[in-house]
Every structure is written in C-alpha cells, then in structure tokens.
Backbone as a printed PyTorch tensor [residue, N CA C, xyz], in Angstrom:
tensor([[[-70.5230, -13.8800,  40.4360],
         [-70.0910, -14.0720,  39.1780],
         [-68.4880, -13.9010,  39.9290]],

        [[-67.9530, -15.1110,  39.2390],
         [-66.2050, -15.2520,  39.6740],
         [-65.5520, -14.1220,  39.0060]],

        [[-64.3190, -14.2100,  38.5910],
         [-63.8550, -13.0670,  38.3250],
         [-63.5830, -13.6590,  37.2130]],

        [[-63.6060, -14.7260,  36.3790],
         [-63.1050, -15.3220,  34.9330],
         [-63.9760, -14.8910,  34.4350]],

        [[-65.4990, -15.3500,  35.0420],
         [-66.2060, -14.8450,  34.3010],
         [-66.7530, -13.6460,  34.3930]],

        [[-66.5750, -12.7320,  35.5100],
         [-66.5500, -11.4090,  35.3990],
         [-65.6240, -10.6020,  33.9020]],

        [[-64.4800, -10.5570,  33.9880],
         [-63.4330, -10.3110,  32.6520],
         [-64.3930, -11.0640,  31.0790]],

        [[-64.7540, -12.1020,  31.3490],
         [-65.1330, -12.3340,  30.2700],
         [-66.1410, -11.8090,  29.7570]],

        [[-66.9040, -11.1590,  30.8860],
         [-68.1850, -10.4520,  30.4800],
         [-67.7950,  -9.1410,  29.7610]],

        [[-66.9540,  -8.5620,  30.6560],
         [-66.3330,  -7.1200,  29.8300],
         [-65.6970,  -7.1180,  29.0750]],

        [[-64.6600,  -8.0530,  28.5760],
         [-64.2690,  -7.9370,  26.5480],
         [-65.4020,  -8.4640,  26.1610]],

        [[-66.0220,  -8.8390,  25.9310],
         [-67.7070,  -9.5740,  25.1700],
         [-67.8770,  -7.7340,  25.2700]],

        [[-68.3300,  -6.8160,  26.1970],
         [-68.8480,  -5.4200,  26.0950],
         [-67.5000,  -4.9580,  25.2600]],

        [[-66.1130,  -4.4750,  25.1390],
         [-65.7720,  -3.8760,  24.6500],
         [-65.1880,  -4.3520,  23.3990]],

        [[-65.4970,  -5.5680,  22.9810],
         [-66.0660,  -5.7590,  21.8680],
         [-66.7070,  -5.4510,  21.3690]],

        [[-67.6130,  -6.1600,  21.5540],
         [-69.3650,  -5.1920,  21.0400],
         [-69.3980,  -3.7330,  20.2510]],

        [[-68.2920,  -3.1170,  21.6010],
         [-68.0980,  -2.0380,  20.9890],
         [-67.1660,  -1.3980,  19.8990]],

        [[-66.4930,  -2.0340,  20.3630],
         [-65.4440,  -2.0030,  18.8500],
         [-65.9480,  -2.4510,  17.3010]],

        [[-66.4140,  -3.7680,  17.7520],
         [-67.2290,  -3.6090,  17.0040],
         [-68.9170,  -2.6920,  15.5280]],

        [[-69.4650,  -2.3090,  17.3060],
         [-70.1830,  -1.5320,  16.7700],
         [-69.7090,  -0.0580,  15.7860]],

        [[-68.0580,   0.3950,  16.2610],
         [-67.9120,   1.5110,  15.9720],
         [-66.8310,   1.0620,  14.1020]],

        [[-66.4810,   0.0960,  14.3140],
         [-66.0500,  -0.1250,  13.2600],
         [-67.2090,  -0.7400,  11.8510]],

        [[-68.3030,  -1.2550,  12.1690],
         [-69.3880,  -1.0990,  11.4150],
         [-69.8700,   0.1370,  11.2000]],

        [[-69.8080,   0.9500,  11.6680],
         [-70.3740,   2.8240,  11.5250],
         [-69.1890,   3.7460,  10.3020]],

        [[-67.5710,   2.7540,  10.8890],
         [-66.6630,   3.0620,  10.1950],
         [-66.7090,   2.3510,   9.1530]],

        [[-67.4030,   1.5340,   8.8750],
         [-67.2690,   0.5880,   7.3190],
         [-68.9520,   1.5170,   6.3170]],

        [[-70.0620,   1.8750,   7.3780],
         [-70.4820,   2.5180,   6.5010],
         [-70.2800,   3.8650,   6.0420]],

        [[-69.4760,   4.2730,   6.5390],
         [-69.2860,   5.9280,   6.3960],
         [-68.2600,   5.8360,   5.2170]],

        [[-67.2810,   5.0470,   5.8740],
         [-66.2010,   4.5660,   4.2450],
         [-66.9120,   4.1550,   2.9810]],

        [[-68.4360,   3.4900,   3.2150],
         [-69.0470,   2.3790,   1.7360],
         [-69.6750,   3.7940,   1.1950]],

        [[-70.0090,   4.7390,   1.7890],
         [-70.6080,   5.2420,   0.7620],
         [-69.7460,   6.1820,  -0.2090]],

        [[-68.7350,   7.1430,  -0.6670],
         [-68.2730,   7.0820,  -1.5730],
         [-67.7320,   6.0260,  -3.0580]],

        [[-67.5800,   5.0380,  -2.9710],
         [-67.3340,   4.0110,  -4.1020],
         [-68.6230,   3.3500,  -4.2640]],

        [[-69.7800,   3.5490,  -3.9380],
         [-70.6180,   3.0780,  -3.9720],
         [-71.4640,   4.4280,  -4.6630]],

        [[-72.0460,   5.4990,  -4.4000],
         [-72.2780,   6.5390,  -5.6930],
         [-70.9900,   6.8990,  -6.6640]],

        [[-70.3930,   6.6670,  -6.5160],
         [-69.7710,   6.6550,  -7.4450],
         [-69.2630,   5.5370,  -8.5200]],

        [[-70.1910,   4.2110,  -8.2530],
         [-70.1470,   2.7660,  -9.3160],
         [-71.4200,   3.0910, -10.5500]],

        [[-71.9250,   4.3810,  -9.8180],
         [-72.8900,   4.4200, -11.3450],
         [-73.7880,   3.1170, -10.4440]],

        [[-74.4690,   3.1090,  -9.4810],
         [-75.1470,   2.0190,  -9.3770],
         [-76.3890,   2.9830,  -8.5370]],

        [[-77.2430,   3.2790,  -8.8010],
         [-78.4350,   3.7060,  -7.9390],
         [-79.0390,   3.2080,  -6.4200]],

        [[-78.9010,   1.7690,  -6.7850],
         [-79.6960,   1.3020,  -5.8750],
         [-78.6890,   0.8190,  -4.2780]],

        [[-77.7180,   1.1740,  -4.8460],
         [-76.6040,   0.2550,  -3.7340],
         [-76.8040,   0.9970,  -2.2850]],

        [[-76.3510,   2.1270,  -2.4950],
         [-75.4920,   3.7030,  -1.6650],
         [-77.6580,   3.6850,  -0.9630]],

        [[-78.4510,   4.0930,  -1.7290],
         [-79.4300,   4.3850,  -0.8100],
         [-79.8510,   3.3410,   0.3160]],

        [[-79.6160,   1.9710,  -0.2320],
         [-79.2680,   1.1080,   1.2280],
         [-79.1200,   1.4180,   2.7930]],

        [[-78.3280,   2.5110,   2.5600],
         [-77.2270,   3.1640,   3.3130],
         [-78.2370,   3.7060,   5.0160]],

        [[-79.4460,   4.5340,   4.2450],
         [-80.4620,   5.0420,   4.9170],
         [-81.7190,   4.1550,   5.2490]],

        [[-81.7670,   4.7020,   6.4640],
         [-83.1780,   3.7690,   7.2290],
         [-84.1170,   4.3280,   6.2110]],

        [[-85.4840,   3.8760,   6.4530],
         [-86.5020,   4.2380,   5.0410],
         [-86.8010,   5.5810,   5.5490]],

        [[-86.4000,   5.9100,   6.5540],
         [-87.4770,   7.8050,   7.3340],
         [-85.4480,   8.3100,   7.2530]],

        [[-84.7630,   7.7200,   6.6050],
         [-83.4560,   8.7890,   6.4390],
         [-82.9470,   9.9340,   5.6550]],

        [[-82.5370,  10.9510,   6.1950],
         [-82.1900,  11.7210,   5.8080],
         [-81.0380,  12.3090,   5.1220]],

        [[-81.0890,  13.2490,   4.3010],
         [-80.0810,  13.4990,   3.3450],
         [-80.2710,  14.8820,   3.5730]],

        [[-79.0620,  15.9900,   4.0750],
         [-79.0600,  17.2000,   3.7890],
         [-77.9450,  17.9900,   3.6570]],

        [[-77.8110,  18.5560,   2.7320],
         [-76.8350,  19.0410,   2.1110],
         [-77.6770,  19.8690,   1.5270]],

        [[-76.3220,  21.1590,   0.9410],
         [-76.5550,  22.5040,   0.1620],
         [-77.4870,  22.6190,  -0.8980]],

        [[-77.6350,  21.8720,  -1.7750],
         [-78.6820,  21.6930,  -2.4300],
         [-79.9380,  21.3240,  -2.7340]],

        [[-80.2680,  20.6610,  -1.6870],
         [-81.6630,  19.8930,  -0.3680],
         [-82.2660,  19.5170,   0.1520]],

        [[-83.5460,  18.5160,   0.4870],
         [-82.8740,  17.5170,   1.6650],
         [-83.5590,  16.8390,   1.0980]],

        [[-82.8610,  15.1360,   0.8290],
         [-83.5520,  14.4230,   0.7410],
         [-84.5600,  13.4270,   2.1990]],

        [[-85.9030,  12.7360,   1.6920],
         [-85.5230,  11.7560,   3.1340],
         [-86.0300,  10.3350,   2.3170]],

        [[-85.3320,   9.8420,   2.7170],
         [-85.7590,   8.1820,   2.9000],
         [-84.8060,   7.3850,   1.2290]],

        [[-84.5010,   6.1960,   0.6750],
         [-83.6660,   5.6880,   0.4250],
         [-84.8060,   5.9250,  -1.5910]],

        [[-85.3260,   6.1970,  -1.7060],
         [-85.8880,   5.8760,  -3.2220],
         [-86.0270,   7.7270,  -3.8560]],

        [[-86.0630,   8.4270,  -2.7130],
         [-85.4050,   9.7700,  -2.6880],
         [-83.8970,  10.0190,  -2.9470]],

        [[-82.9300,   9.8860,  -2.5670],
         [-81.3360,   9.2210,  -2.6430],
         [-81.2630,   8.8170,  -3.7240]],

        [[-82.0300,   7.7670,  -3.9830],
         [-81.6550,   7.2050,  -5.4100],
         [-81.9080,   7.9350,  -6.9310]],

        [[-82.8910,   8.6670,  -6.5120],
         [-82.9860,   9.4380,  -7.4240],
         [-82.0830,   9.9950,  -7.7470]],

        [[-81.5490,  11.3180,  -6.7190],
         [-80.6080,  11.8280,  -7.1310],
         [-79.2240,  11.3370,  -7.8510]],

        [[-79.1030,   9.6800,  -7.7280],
         [-78.6890,   9.7510,  -8.2470],
         [-78.3730,   8.9620,  -9.6020]],

        [[-79.6720,   9.2310,  -9.9860],
         [-79.8010,   9.0980, -11.1670],
         [-80.2030,  10.0710, -12.0000]],

        [[-80.2470,  11.2050, -12.0370],
         [-79.6840,  11.9050, -11.5480],
         [-78.6910,  12.5870, -13.3160]],

        [[-78.8320,  13.2400, -14.5140],
         [-78.2270,  13.1960, -15.7230],
         [-76.8930,  13.5230, -15.1190]],

        [[-77.0010,  14.9720, -14.4150],
         [-75.7070,  15.3250, -13.8860],
         [-74.6100,  14.4110, -13.2050]],

        [[-75.4830,  13.7160, -11.9920],
         [-74.6190,  12.6990, -11.4200],
         [-73.9970,  11.1620, -12.4130]],

        [[-74.5400,  11.1510, -12.8240],
         [-74.2170,  10.3290, -14.1930],
         [-73.2240,  10.6170, -14.9190]],

        [[-73.5130,  11.6890, -15.4930],
         [-72.5640,  12.3100, -16.1630],
         [-70.9290,  12.5310, -16.1060]],

        [[-71.0420,  13.3750, -14.5500],
         [-69.5440,  13.2880, -13.4440],
         [-69.6700,  11.6910, -13.3950]],

        [[-69.6020,  10.6110, -12.9490],
         [-69.3170,   9.4880, -13.4440],
         [-68.3300,   9.4770, -14.4030]],

        [[-69.7320,   8.8960, -15.5050],
         [-68.6240,   8.9570, -17.0250],
         [-66.9320,  10.0690, -17.1830]],

        [[-67.1090,  11.0850, -16.5330],
         [-66.1390,  11.8580, -17.2560],
         [-65.3670,  11.6830, -15.4750]],

        [[-65.2070,  10.9080, -15.0110],
         [-64.3090,  10.5640, -13.7630],
         [-64.6810,  11.8620, -12.0590]],

        [[-65.0390,  11.0600, -11.1870],
         [-65.5010,  11.8380, -10.2690],
         [-65.1700,  11.0510,  -8.9710]],

        [[-64.5580,  11.6040,  -8.0010],
         [-64.3730,  10.3720,  -6.6010],
         [-64.5660,  10.6220,  -5.8070]],

        [[-65.6330,  10.4500,  -4.7280],
         [-66.5100,  10.9270,  -3.5130],
         [-64.9700,  10.4320,  -2.6890]],

        [[-64.2230,  11.1510,  -1.9910],
         [-62.9010,  10.8140,  -1.0390],
         [-63.4850,  11.0020,   1.0390]],

        [[-62.8750,  10.2710,   1.1810],
         [-64.4810,  10.1830,   2.5410],
         [-63.2270,  10.5670,   4.0610]],

        [[-62.8110,  11.5290,   4.5950],
         [-62.4840,  11.1530,   5.6780],
         [-62.4840,  10.3260,   6.7620]],

        [[-61.3920,  10.0050,   7.4730],
         [-61.3640,   8.6480,   8.9500],
         [-62.1430,   9.8150,   8.8480]],

        [[-63.9410,   9.4280,  10.3530],
         [-65.3000,   9.6620,  11.4180],
         [-64.3590,   9.8410,  12.2460]],

        [[-64.9280,  10.3190,  12.6810],
         [-64.5490,  10.1780,  14.3290],
         [-65.8220,  10.5060,  15.0600]],

        [[-65.9560,   8.8810,  15.9130],
         [-67.3270,   8.3300,  16.3220],
         [-67.7590,   7.9570,  17.3230]],

        [[-69.4090,   8.1860,  17.9290],
         [-69.0830,   7.9650,  19.1920],
         [-70.3620,   7.6030,  19.3560]],

        [[-70.3950,   6.0920,  20.0690],
         [-71.9580,   4.9560,  19.9330],
         [-72.5410,   5.8170,  21.3120]],

        [[-73.5490,   5.0760,  21.3370],
         [-74.6940,   5.0290,  22.3280],
         [-75.3470,   4.1810,  22.3650]],

        [[-75.2140,   3.1040,  22.9840],
         [-76.1640,   2.4270,  22.5420],
         [-76.5750,   1.8640,  20.9890]],

        [[-77.7270,   2.6360,  20.5530],
         [-78.2880,   1.9400,  18.9810],
         [-78.8510,   3.1100,  18.8400]],

        [[-77.3210,   3.4150,  19.3830],
         [-77.3230,   5.3220,  18.3600],
         [-76.1770,   5.3430,  17.9710]],

        [[-75.4430,   6.4430,  17.2360],
         [-74.3680,   6.6940,  16.8260],
         [-74.3140,   7.8250,  15.9840]],

        [[-72.8820,   8.8310,  16.3160],
         [-73.0820,  10.4420,  15.3680],
         [-71.8350,  10.0340,  15.2470]],

        [[-71.3270,  10.2880,  13.4060],
         [-69.9450,  10.1870,  13.2670],
         [-69.8840,  11.9990,  12.4400]],

        [[-69.2280,  11.9270,  12.3950],
         [-68.2710,  13.0790,  11.9240],
         [-66.8780,  13.0220,  10.9860]],

        [[-67.1440,  13.9720,   9.9720],
         [-65.8550,  12.9120,   8.8710],
         [-66.0270,  14.6490,   7.8200]],

        [[-64.8520,  14.9160,   7.4990],
         [-64.6180,  15.4790,   5.9870],
         [-64.7310,  15.1710,   4.6540]],

        [[-65.4800,  15.1510,   3.8790],
         [-65.4690,  14.8310,   2.7540],
         [-64.6360,  16.2650,   1.6680]],

        [[-63.6860,  15.1150,   0.1870],
         [-63.7830,  15.9110,  -1.1480],
         [-63.4580,  15.6030,  -1.9080]],

        [[-64.7180,  15.6190,  -2.6200],
         [-65.6770,  15.8530,  -3.8790],
         [-64.0710,  15.8830,  -5.1140]],

        [[-63.9010,  14.6850,  -5.8310],
         [-62.7270,  15.2200,  -7.1170],
         [-63.4850,  14.9510,  -8.1210]],

        [[-62.8030,  15.9250,  -9.8650],
         [-63.8180,  15.8170, -10.7640],
         [-62.0990,  15.5780, -11.6740]],

        [[-62.8040,  15.2070, -12.6140],
         [-61.7410,  14.8230, -13.6920],
         [-61.7040,  15.6450, -14.4200]],

        [[-61.1690,  16.4800, -14.6700],
         [-60.4330,  17.3290, -15.5100],
         [-59.6410,  17.3920, -16.4550]],

        [[-59.2630,  18.0050, -18.0360],
         [-58.0910,  17.4350, -18.7520],
         [-57.6680,  17.8720, -18.6510]],

        [[-56.2660,  18.6070, -17.7080],
         [-55.3780,  18.3720, -17.0890],
         [-55.2320,  17.9710, -15.4590]],

        [[-55.6900,  16.6530, -15.2350],
         [-56.0850,  16.0200, -14.3970],
         [-57.2350,  15.9580, -13.2290]],

        [[-56.8290,  16.2370, -12.1110],
         [-58.0320,  16.1320, -11.2120],
         [-58.4030,  17.3930, -10.3200]],

        [[-59.8340,  18.0720, -10.0620],
         [-59.7850,  19.0800,  -9.4150],
         [-60.4150,  18.9480,  -8.2710]],

        [[-60.1710,  19.5120,  -7.4480],
         [-61.2810,  20.0090,  -6.0870],
         [-62.5230,  20.0840,  -6.3640]],

        [[-63.7140,  19.4090,  -6.2090],
         [-64.7450,  20.5560,  -6.2330],
         [-65.4820,  20.3990,  -5.1060]],

        [[-66.2160,  19.9320,  -4.4290],
         [-66.1980,  20.4200,  -3.0580],
         [-65.5480,  19.6610,  -1.7870]],

        [[-65.6550,  21.0350,  -0.4730],
         [-65.1070,  19.9390,   0.3390],
         [-65.8930,  20.3350,   1.3780]],

        [[-66.2140,  19.1700,   2.6100],
         [-67.4170,  19.4040,   3.0970],
         [-67.4540,  19.1100,   4.3700]],

        [[-67.9630,  19.1440,   5.7510],
         [-67.9710,  18.5260,   6.4580],
         [-69.3150,  17.6660,   7.2280]],

        [[-69.5720,  16.5260,   7.6750],
         [-70.3510,  16.1800,   7.4100],
         [-70.1440,  15.4690,   8.8900]],

        [[-72.0850,  15.2670,   9.8970],
         [-72.9120,  14.9760,  10.7240],
         [-73.5930,  13.6480,  10.3980]],

        [[-72.7670,  12.6040,  10.5320],
         [-74.2450,  11.6160,  10.4240],
         [-74.4380,  10.2690,  11.7240]],

        [[-75.7980,  10.6560,  11.7530],
         [-76.7080,  10.4040,  12.9100],
         [-76.5990,   8.7960,  12.0200]],

        [[-76.6250,   7.7180,  12.9270],
         [-77.0670,   6.9390,  12.0980],
         [-77.4940,   5.9970,  13.6340]],

        [[-78.3140,   4.7400,  13.3540],
         [-78.9380,   4.1720,  14.1290],
         [-79.1910,   2.2850,  14.1490]],

        [[-78.8980,   1.5870,  14.8960],
         [-78.6730,   0.0900,  14.6090],
         [-80.2460,   0.1790,  14.4870]],

        [[-80.3500,  -1.0220,  13.9550],
         [-81.8190,  -1.4980,  13.3170],
         [-81.6370,  -2.6190,  12.5120]],

        [[-82.9260,  -3.6060,  13.1530],
         [-83.1440,  -5.1360,  12.3360],
         [-81.6510,  -5.8310,  11.1740]],

        [[-81.4190,  -4.5080,  10.3910],
         [-80.6150,  -4.9310,   9.7800],
         [-79.4860,  -3.8450,   9.3570]],

        [[-79.2090,  -3.1950,  10.1740],
         [-77.4760,  -3.4290,  11.2530],
         [-77.7400,  -2.4620,  11.5020]],

        [[-76.7790,  -1.0090,  11.1540],
         [-76.4740,   0.4060,  10.9980],
         [-76.8700,   1.2050,  10.3860]],

        [[-77.6130,   1.6990,  10.3500],
         [-78.3880,   3.3890,   8.9650],
         [-78.1420,   4.1750,   9.7130]],

        [[-78.0520,   4.7710,   8.3610],
         [-78.2450,   6.6690,   8.6010],
         [-79.1480,   7.2830,   8.9020]],

        [[-79.3160,   7.3330,   9.6710],
         [-80.8490,   8.3810,  10.0630],
         [-80.9890,  10.1280,   9.3420]],

        [[-79.6200,  10.5770,  10.0120],
         [-79.8880,  11.6040,   8.7270],
         [-78.3490,  12.1550,   8.3870]],

        [[-78.0950,  12.1990,   7.5400],
         [-76.9820,  12.8950,   6.9710],
         [-76.8420,  14.3000,   6.7890]],

        [[-75.9950,  15.0250,   7.2250],
         [-75.6360,  17.1700,   7.0050],
         [-74.5290,  17.0950,   6.4410]],

        [[-74.8310,  17.5910,   5.2760],
         [-73.2980,  17.9560,   4.6430],
         [-73.4260,  19.7680,   4.6210]],

        [[-72.6960,  20.1330,   4.9180],
         [-71.9490,  21.3830,   4.7350],
         [-70.8930,  22.0860,   4.5180]],

        [[-70.7280,  22.5370,   3.3870],
         [-69.4920,  23.2200,   2.7570],
         [-68.3880,  23.7460,   3.4190]],

        [[-67.2430,  23.6110,   3.5080],
         [-66.6990,  24.5700,   4.2210],
         [-66.4540,  26.1730,   3.4790]],

        [[-65.9920,  27.2910,   4.9390],
         [-65.8060,  27.8610,   4.0110],
         [-67.2730,  28.8860,   3.6150]],

        [[-68.2770,  28.5030,   3.8940],
         [-69.6030,  29.1670,   3.5380],
         [-70.2030,  29.3540,   4.8490]],

        [[-70.0240,  30.5820,   5.3410],
         [-70.2420,  30.8110,   6.3210],
         [-69.7280,  30.0050,   7.4510]],

        [[-70.8590,  30.2150,   9.3150],
         [-70.1640,  29.5690,   9.8280],
         [-70.5360,  28.2180,   9.9560]],

        [[-71.5720,  27.4280,   8.8960],
         [-73.0710,  26.6460,   9.0680],
         [-71.7080,  25.4390,   9.4240]],

        [[-70.4910,  25.2100,   8.6200],
         [-69.6610,  23.7530,   9.1620],
         [-69.7680,  24.0610,  10.1190]],

        [[-68.9000,  24.9820,  10.6620],
         [-68.0630,  24.6610,  12.0990],
         [-69.1960,  24.2550,  12.7860]],

        [[-70.4010,  25.0210,  12.7740],
         [-71.4200,  25.8300,  14.4000],
         [-72.3150,  23.9890,  14.4040]],

        [[-72.1130,  23.1170,  12.9210],
         [-72.2210,  22.0770,  13.2440],
         [-72.0190,  20.8590,  13.3930]],

        [[-70.1190,  20.5940,  13.5730],
         [-69.6590,  19.9460,  14.0870],
         [-69.5920,  20.2290,  15.1780]],

        [[-69.3360,  21.7060,  15.8490],
         [-69.1120,  22.3360,  17.4310],
         [-70.1730,  21.4820,  18.3330]],

        [[-71.8110,  21.4480,  17.9370],
         [-72.9630,  20.6870,  17.5910],
         [-72.6650,  18.9340,  17.7570]],

        [[-72.2640,  18.2490,  17.0350],
         [-72.0080,  17.0110,  17.3610],
         [-71.0420,  16.3350,  18.5100]],

        [[-69.9580,  17.4960,  18.4180],
         [-69.2270,  16.6860,  19.0050],
         [-69.2790,  16.9760,  20.6530]]])
C-alpha cells in the first residue's frame, strides 16, 4: 500500500469514528425534543425492538411499551402545562457496532411563578448499530442523590 493510500485509509477510519460519535450524540440529544413534542410515535423509534428503558418508576421493553408511557395522561398533561427534558452533552465511547453514552438530564416543569427543576438524573445509554442506524439497546436513568445508584452506575459505565 502506498503512503497516500495508507493516509487515505487512516482518514476514512477517523472520519467513520467521528460520524459514529456524532450519530450517537444526535440520538441522545433528540430524546428531549421528541418526548416533549407530544407525538408518542417519534421517540420510541430511537429504541431497538428489544430495547429497554430502565427508570426509577419502571422498566419498559420495546418501542411499543415506551410509546404507552408517552400516551399516559400524566405525561400528556405535563406537555400541555409546559415541560422540557434537557439533555446534557454525552460522553461517548464507541467500540465497533456498540456504544456507551453517559449524560446528565434535567426535567423542567412550568409553574405559575416560572419553571422548576422536577428531576435531575444520570443516564447510561447502551447503543448498537443496526441496519436502520444506531438504536438504544438499554437506557438506565437514576436520580442524583437517591442513594449511590447514580454514582455506581456512572462508575461502571466509564
């Protein structure tokens, strides 16, 4: 292989790694706007068919189960009243067709006197490249300050 071809090959590998990381960051960043949009059919597409969402109030498997959560009257009322899922910039590690992303999220609710932070949580996202692109295999969400669960989860992921 000539030096020019070797450099081109190295550049293609680096560009592929950057594209993968950007795709994972975009997926994580899209979660908030999609769940706040009021459309229960958009955010579930982020999950693989066997994808799991593990949160303090339950565990859902698959896009249909997650869609049901978004159709729940409590979630719909929160959207009408004013809600924002704010996604912190994730730390990402890619390993072939698998990725781990870690971030902090804040959930804001509108109140009569302004906005209040309702939840602050740490998240570990396990993702996999599928034919349709990157999909969530498992998202674990734990409240900060709720025992050592959030810290231990982060330590294990990083």
